[in-house]
C-alpha positions, 0 to 999 in steps of 0.5 A: 977886912979893911976898906982898902981890901974891899975896894981894890977887887971892885976897882980891878973889876971896874977897869978889867971888864971893858978891856975884856969886852972890847980889846980882847975880843978885837973890837978895837986896837991898841991905839984906841985904848983911850976910849976906855974912859967911855967904856968904863962907866958902861961895862964897869958899872954893870959888872959892879952892879951884878957883883953887888947883887950876887954878894948881897944875896950870898950867891957867890 
């Protein structure tokens, strides 16, 4: 498995986690999607951290 195949799922998780947490739950509307730059480090980093813990402990 090359590096790009390992990085793409992590990047998708990084960008999709704030969308699910904020936009799909109705906390902000389409005009406020520019705020994703603020939410990506908050939600995305947490999701990546949890993903790495689960993968390294071979639980998922």
